[in-house]
C-alpha positions as CSV (number, residue, x, y, z in Angstrom):
1,X,12.3,4.5,-37.4
2,X,11.8,0.8,-38.1
3,X,14.3,-0.2,-35.4
4,X,12.6,2.1,-32.9
5,X,9.1,0.7,-33.8
6,X,10.4,-2.9,-33.3
7,X,11.9,-1.9,-30.0
8,X,8.6,-0.5,-28.7
9,X,6.5,-3.4,-29.8
10,X,8.9,-6.0,-28.7
11,X,8.2,-8.3,-25.8
12,X,11.8,-8.8,-25.1
13,X,12.2,-8.0,-21.4
14,X,16.0,-7.6,-21.4
15,X,17.4,-4.3,-20.1
16,X,16.6,-1.3,-22.2
17,X,19.3,1.1,-23.2
18,X,19.0,4.8,-22.6
19,X,19.6,5.6,-26.3
20,X,16.4,3.7,-27.3
21,X,14.4,5.3,-24.5
22,X,15.5,8.7,-25.6
23,X,14.4,7.9,-29.2
24,X,11.0,7.0,-27.9
25,X,10.7,10.2,-25.9
26,X,11.8,12.3,-28.9
27,X,9.1,10.7,-31.0
28,X,6.5,11.5,-28.4
29,X,7.7,15.1,-28.3
30,X,7.4,15.5,-32.1
31,X,4.0,13.9,-32.0
32,X,2.7,16.3,-29.4
33,X,3.8,19.3,-31.4
34,X,2.1,17.9,-34.5
35,X,-1.5,17.8,-33.2
36,X,-2.2,21.5,-32.9
37,X,-5.0,21.2,-35.5
38,X,-6.7,18.4,-33.5
39,X,-10.1,18.8,-31.9
40,X,-10.1,20.0,-28.2
41,X,-12.7,18.6,-25.9
42,X,-13.1,20.2,-22.5
43,X,-14.0,18.6,-19.2
44,X,-13.5,15.0,-20.2
45,X,-12.4,12.5,-17.6
46,X,-10.1,10.3,-19.6
47,X,-10.1,8.0,-22.7
48,X,-10.2,4.4,-23.8
49,X,-8.3,2.6,-26.5
50,X,-8.8,-1.0,-27.7
51,X,-5.4,-2.5,-28.6
52,X,-6.5,-5.0,-31.3
53,X,-2.9,-6.4,-31.7
54,X,-2.7,-7.5,-28.1
55,X,-6.5,-7.8,-27.6
56,X,-6.7,-5.6,-24.6
57,X,-8.5,-2.4,-23.4
58,X,-6.4,0.5,-22.2
59,X,-8.3,3.0,-20.0
60,X,-6.9,6.3,-18.8
61,X,-8.8,8.1,-16.0
62,X,-7.8,11.4,-14.5
63,X,-8.9,11.6,-10.9
64,X,-7.4,15.1,-10.6
65,X,-5.0,17.3,-12.4
66,X,-2.1,15.4,-10.8
67,X,-3.4,11.8,-10.4
68,X,-4.0,9.5,-13.3
69,X,-5.3,5.9,-13.1
70,X,-4.3,3.4,-15.7
71,X,-6.2,0.1,-16.4
72,X,-5.1,-2.4,-19.0
73,X,-7.4,-5.4,-19.2
74,X,-6.9,-8.3,-21.6
75,X,-10.1,-9.3,-23.4
76,X,-9.5,-13.0,-22.5
77,X,-9.9,-12.0,-18.8
78,X,-13.6,-12.6,-17.9
79,X,-13.5,-12.2,-14.2
80,X,-15.2,-9.5,-12.1
81,X,-13.2,-6.5,-11.2
82,X,-13.3,-6.1,-7.4
83,X,-13.6,-2.6,-6.0
84,X,-10.4,-1.1,-4.7
85,X,-9.8,-1.5,-0.9
86,X,-7.2,1.3,-0.9
87,X,-8.8,4.4,-2.3
88,X,-10.3,7.2,-0.3
89,X,-12.1,8.8,-3.3
90,X,-11.3,12.3,-2.0
91,X,-10.8,14.0,-5.4
92,X,-13.2,16.6,-6.9
93,X,-12.2,15.9,-10.5
94,X,-9.6,17.1,-12.9
95,X,-9.2,20.3,-14.8
96,X,-7.8,19.7,-18.3
97,X,-8.4,19.7,-22.0
98,X,-8.3,16.7,-24.3
99,X,-6.6,16.3,-27.7
100,X,-7.7,13.7,-30.3
101,X,-5.6,13.2,-33.4
102,X,-4.7,10.5,-35.9
103,X,-3.2,7.6,-33.9
104,X,-2.9,9.8,-30.8
105,X,-5.0,10.6,-27.7
106,X,-3.8,13.0,-25.1
107,X,-4.9,15.0,-22.1
108,X,-3.2,18.0,-20.7
109,X,-4.2,19.0,-17.1
110,X,-4.1,22.5,-15.6
111,X,-1.1,21.5,-13.6
112,X,0.9,20.9,-16.8
113,X,0.8,17.1,-16.7
114,X,0.6,15.6,-20.2
115,X,-0.6,12.1,-20.7
116,X,-0.2,10.9,-24.3
117,X,-1.3,7.6,-25.9
118,X,0.3,6.6,-29.1
119,X,-2.1,4.1,-30.6
120,X,0.3,3.1,-33.4
121,X,3.2,2.3,-31.2
122,X,1.0,1.1,-28.3
123,X,2.7,3.3,-25.7
124,X,1.6,5.7,-23.0
125,X,3.8,8.6,-21.9
126,X,3.7,10.9,-18.9
127,X,5.5,14.3,-18.8
128,X,5.2,17.8,-17.3
129,X,6.5,20.9,-19.0
130,X,8.8,18.8,-21.2
131,X,10.2,16.9,-18.2
132,X,9.5,13.2,-19.1
133,X,8.7,10.8,-16.4
134,X,7.7,7.3,-17.6
135,X,6.6,5.4,-20.7
136,X,4.2,2.5,-20.4
137,X,4.6,0.0,-23.3
138,X,1.2,-1.4,-22.4
139,X,2.5,-4.9,-22.4
140,X,0.8,-7.2,-19.8
141,X,2.0,-10.7,-19.2
142,X,1.0,-12.7,-16.1
143,X,0.3,-9.7,-13.9
144,X,3.4,-7.8,-15.0
145,X,3.5,-4.0,-15.4
146,X,6.6,-2.5,-17.0
147,X,7.4,1.3,-17.0
148,X,10.4,2.8,-18.7
149,X,12.1,5.8,-17.1
150,X,15.3,7.8,-17.4
151,X,18.4,6.4,-15.8
152,X,20.0,8.3,-12.9
153,X,16.8,8.5,-10.8
154,X,16.6,7.5,-7.2
155,X,13.5,5.8,-5.7
156,X,12.2,5.9,-2.2
157,X,9.4,4.4,-0.1
158,X,7.9,1.0,-0.7
159,X,6.8,0.8,2.9
160,X,8.6,0.7,6.2
161,X,11.2,-2.0,5.9
162,X,14.2,-0.9,7.9
163,X,16.1,-1.3,4.7
164,X,18.1,0.9,2.2
165,X,17.0,4.5,1.7
166,X,17.6,4.6,-2.0
167,X,15.9,1.5,-3.6
168,X,17.1,2.0,-7.2
169,X,18.7,-1.2,-8.5
170,X,16.9,-3.4,-6.1
171,X,14.0,-5.9,-6.2
172,X,11.6,-5.8,-3.3
173,X,9.1,-8.4,-2.2
174,X,5.7,-7.1,-1.2
175,X,4.7,-9.7,1.4
176,X,5.2,-9.1,5.1
177,X,7.1,-11.8,7.0
178,X,8.5,-12.1,10.5
179,X,12.2,-12.8,10.3
180,X,14.2,-13.5,13.5
181,X,17.8,-13.4,14.3
182,X,18.7,-11.2,11.3
183,X,21.8,-9.1,11.0
184,X,22.4,-5.9,9.1
185,X,22.5,-6.3,5.3
186,X,20.5,-9.5,5.1
187,X,18.1,-9.7,2.2
188,X,15.2,-10.9,4.3
189,X,15.0,-7.6,6.1
190,X,13.3,-6.4,2.9
191,X,10.1,-8.2,4.0
192,X,10.0,-7.0,7.6
193,X,7.9,-4.1,8.9
194,X,5.4,-2.8,6.3
195,X,5.6,-3.5,2.6
196,X,3.8,-1.2,0.3
197,X,3.7,-1.2,-3.6
198,X,4.3,2.6,-3.8
199,X,7.5,4.4,-4.7
200,X,8.5,8.0,-5.2
201,X,11.1,9.2,-7.7
202,X,13.7,11.8,-7.1
203,X,12.1,13.6,-10.1
204,X,9.0,14.3,-8.1
205,X,6.5,11.7,-9.2
206,X,5.1,8.5,-7.6
207,X,3.7,5.2,-8.8
208,X,1.1,3.3,-6.7
209,X,0.1,-0.2,-7.7
210,X,-3.4,-0.9,-6.3
211,X,-2.7,-4.5,-5.3
212,X,-2.9,-6.5,-2.1
213,X,-1.4,-9.8,-3.4
214,X,2.1,-11.0,-3.1
215,X,4.3,-9.3,-5.6
216,X,7.8,-8.1,-6.6
217,X,8.8,-4.6,-7.4
218,X,12.0,-4.2,-9.4
219,X,13.5,-0.7,-9.6
220,X,16.0,-1.1,-12.3
221,X,18.2,1.6,-13.7
222,X,15.8,2.4,-16.6
223,X,12.7,0.3,-15.9
224,X,10.2,-0.2,-13.1
225,X,8.8,-3.7,-13.2
226,X,5.9,-4.9,-11.1
227,X,4.9,-8.6,-11.0
228,X,1.9,-9.7,-9.0
229,X,0.2,-13.0,-8.1
230,X,-3.2,-11.2,-8.3
231,X,-5.9,-13.2,-10.2
232,X,-7.2,-9.9,-11.7
233,X,-5.5,-7.2,-13.8
234,X,-3.6,-4.6,-11.7
235,X,-4.4,-0.9,-11.8
236,X,-1.7,1.7,-11.1
237,X,-1.8,5.4,-10.3
238,X,0.6,7.9,-11.6
239,X,1.0,10.8,-9.1
240,X,2.6,14.0,-10.4
241,X,4.2,16.1,-7.7
242,X,5.5,18.6,-10.3
243,X,9.1,17.9,-9.2
244,X,8.5,17.9,-5.5
245,X,8.5,14.8,-3.3
246,X,6.4,16.5,-0.6
247,X,3.6,17.1,-3.2
248,X,3.6,13.4,-4.1
249,X,3.2,12.5,-0.4
250,X,0.3,14.9,0.0
251,X,-1.5,13.6,-3.1
252,X,-0.9,10.0,-2.2
253,X,-2.4,10.4,1.2
254,X,-5.3,12.2,-0.3
255,X,-5.7,9.2,-2.7
256,X,-5.6,6.4,0.0
257,X,-6.8,8.4,3.0
258,X,-5.2,10.1,6.0
259,X,-5.1,8.8,9.5
260,X,-6.7,10.8,12.2
261,X,-4.4,12.5,14.7
262,X,-4.1,10.4,17.9
263,X,-5.3,11.9,21.3
264,X,-3.1,14.4,23.0
265,X,-2.2,12.1,25.8
266,X,-0.4,9.8,23.4
267,X,2.3,12.5,23.1
268,X,3.1,12.3,26.8
269,X,5.1,9.8,28.8
270,X,3.9,6.2,28.4
271,X,5.5,3.4,30.4
272,X,6.0,0.1,28.6
273,X,8.1,-3.0,28.5
274,X,8.0,-6.6,27.1
275,X,5.1,-7.6,29.1
276,X,3.8,-6.7,32.6
277,X,3.0,-10.1,34.0
278,X,0.1,-9.4,36.3
279,X,-2.2,-6.8,37.8
280,X,-0.1,-6.5,41.0
281,X,3.1,-5.7,39.0
282,X,1.4,-3.1,36.8
283,X,-0.3,-1.3,39.7
284,X,3.0,-1.2,41.5
285,X,4.6,0.4,38.5
286,X,1.9,3.1,38.3
287,X,2.1,3.9,42.0
288,X,5.9,4.2,41.9
289,X,6.0,6.5,38.9
290,X,3.3,8.7,40.3
291,X,5.0,8.8,43.7
292,X,8.2,9.9,42.1
293,X,6.5,12.7,40.2
294,X,6.6,11.4,36.7
295,X,4.0,13.0,34.4
296,X,2.6,9.7,33.4
297,X,-0.1,9.5,30.7
298,X,-0.3,5.9,29.8
299,X,0.8,2.3,30.2
300,X,1.1,-0.4,27.5
301,X,0.3,-4.0,28.3
302,X,2.2,-6.1,25.8
303,X,2.2,-9.9,26.1
304,X,0.7,-11.7,29.1
305,X,-2.5,-9.6,29.7
306,X,-4.3,-12.3,27.7
307,X,-2.2,-15.2,29.0
308,X,0.9,-16.7,27.3
309,X,2.5,-16.0,23.9
310,X,0.7,-18.9,22.3
311,X,-2.7,-17.3,23.3
312,X,-2.4,-14.6,20.7
313,X,-5.8,-13.8,19.4
314,X,-7.6,-14.7,22.6
315,X,-8.4,-11.0,23.3
316,X,-9.6,-11.7,26.8
317,X,-8.1,-10.6,30.2
318,X,-6.5,-13.6,32.0
319,X,-8.5,-13.9,35.2
320,X,-5.6,-15.5,37.1
321,X,-3.1,-12.8,36.3
322,X,-5.7,-9.9,36.2
323,X,-8.4,-10.8,38.8
324,X,-10.1,-7.3,38.7
325,X,-9.1,-5.7,35.5
326,X,-12.1,-3.3,35.6
327,X,-11.2,-2.1,39.0
328,X,-7.6,-1.6,37.8
329,X,-8.8,0.4,34.8
330,X,-11.0,2.6,36.9
331,X,-8.1,3.3,39.3
332,X,-5.8,4.2,36.5
333,X,-8.4,6.4,34.8
334,X,-8.8,8.4,38.1
335,X,-5.0,8.9,38.1
336,X,-5.0,10.2,34.5
337,X,-3.4,7.0,33.2
338,X,-4.7,5.6,29.9
339,X,-4.3,1.9,29.0
340,X,-3.1,0.4,25.7
341,X,-3.6,-3.3,25.3
342,X,-1.4,-4.6,22.5
343,X,-2.8,-7.4,20.4
344,X,-1.2,-9.2,17.4
345,X,-3.0,-9.7,14.1
346,X,-2.8,-13.5,14.6
347,X,-5.4,-15.9,16.1
348,X,-3.4,-19.0,16.9
349,X,-4.9,-22.5,17.1
350,X,-2.4,-24.0,19.5
351,X,-3.5,-21.9,22.5
352,X,-6.6,-20.6,24.2
353,X,-7.5,-18.4,21.1
354,X,-8.8,-21.6,19.4
355,X,-12.4,-20.6,20.5
356,X,-12.1,-17.3,18.5
357,X,-10.6,-19.1,15.5
358,X,-13.5,-21.6,15.4
359,X,-16.0,-18.7,15.6
360,X,-14.4,-16.4,13.0
361,X,-13.0,-18.7,10.4
362,X,-16.5,-19.9,9.1
363,X,-17.4,-16.2,8.8
364,X,-14.5,-15.5,6.5
365,X,-12.8,-13.0,8.8
366,X,-9.2,-14.3,8.2
367,X,-6.9,-13.5,5.2
368,X,-7.2,-15.9,2.3
369,X,-4.6,-17.6,0.1
370,X,-4.3,-15.6,-3.2
371,X,-7.2,-16.1,-5.5
372,X,-9.0,-18.6,-3.3
373,X,-11.5,-18.8,-0.4
374,X,-9.2,-20.8,1.7
375,X,-7.9,-19.3,5.0
376,X,-4.2,-18.9,4.8
377,X,-2.3,-20.5,7.7
378,X,0.4,-18.1,9.1
379,X,3.2,-19.6,11.2
380,X,5.1,-17.5,13.7
381,X,7.6,-18.4,16.4
382,X,5.1,-19.6,19.0
383,X,2.5,-21.3,16.8
384,X,0.3,-21.0,13.8
385,X,-3.2,-19.9,12.9
386,X,-5.1,-17.3,10.9
387,X,-4.6,-13.5,10.4
388,X,-7.4,-11.0,10.8
389,X,-8.6,-9.7,7.5
390,X,-9.1,-6.1,8.5
391,X,-10.3,-5.2,5.0
392,X,-13.5,-7.1,5.9
393,X,-15.9,-4.6,7.5
394,X,-17.4,-7.5,9.6
395,X,-13.9,-8.2,11.0
396,X,-13.4,-4.5,11.9
397,X,-16.8,-4.4,13.6
398,X,-16.0,-7.6,15.6
399,X,-12.7,-6.1,16.8
400,X,-14.3,-2.8,17.6
401,X,-16.8,-4.4,19.9
402,X,-14.2,-6.7,21.5
403,X,-11.8,-3.9,22.2
404,X,-14.5,-1.7,23.7
405,X,-15.4,-4.4,26.2
406,X,-11.8,-5.0,27.1
407,X,-10.8,-1.4,27.8
408,X,-13.9,0.0,29.3
409,X,-13.5,0.7,33.0
410,X,-17.2,-0.2,33.6
411,X,-19.2,-3.1,32.3
412,X,-21.4,-2.1,29.3
């Protein structure tokens, strides 16, 4: 028992052995069976625990019977907690009973999820019907969250990286980057596409770290470790799919929001290539496809509708290449052809987008360097500049107005 207590309280971050993990799990199982005489409190939403040894507050909140939020905030941290930018707040509340006993706090939801806090060992466990998922040792050091799990699990998700399917045994960087000239198997592919601090276990549960800062996610054989550069404490969400991956996906999208279905025409034939260069070329393409009987529903204008590559962020039809874009849009609309104008998230300063940069930067509409109010400079293959902060409602409104004026067949 002494060795096990030392193991749980230790800050040693070396790899944990399954034998020790099994001992911890066994202890929790015994503890849960021993609190039958404890008080039962119905319709609670969670519980708090002040960890005096580590001087931090542990807060457990049940958003539903399957989704649990965990906050661990050190007392020395005096900053202001910013509201989450990820959550949809679509839950109606949990159904569960609470158990309070000596050195233990526990909730058991109607779905069978059991969340138990051992105040003496400073550990938090998650299980469902005696199937143990993870144990949080409640140790927080420089933005690190560490969760123990059984070995032999597979992990999936973490965004759309074009990388390995099973991520177990790997360390991922949550920070998107454009990487050029890569070949299969290169480590830098991990940062391409969409990075997301959310993984699903083959045992049917998910972990979502509510964080937008640069971070690493290590999916070790018996430990999930998340390290963030965030200046504020990181919350995470435990999502219990009751053994089914599809349930985890459903609950996660309920947590963060579900995208609306696109219009029906987007499922049809859409012509596209790496940039139609001018109005004459694009009108010729539409006429040819229509004449040949193709059921054409749309055309995508990639690069060049706003000028050259270094004009990314200009968001304005180039008059030399598209002398009558409204007439063209009207013509296409009459033929049942919808227009998609591709735009990148960058506003470069080395081209004709500099006007937009000078307008938007003082208004705080670009992404900032972690923990500062300084616009982060992003460099790509054709230049450098800022990146739209779409979490800012003012940025979204500016883009909405701009796009409406660009794609409307008639002047508003």
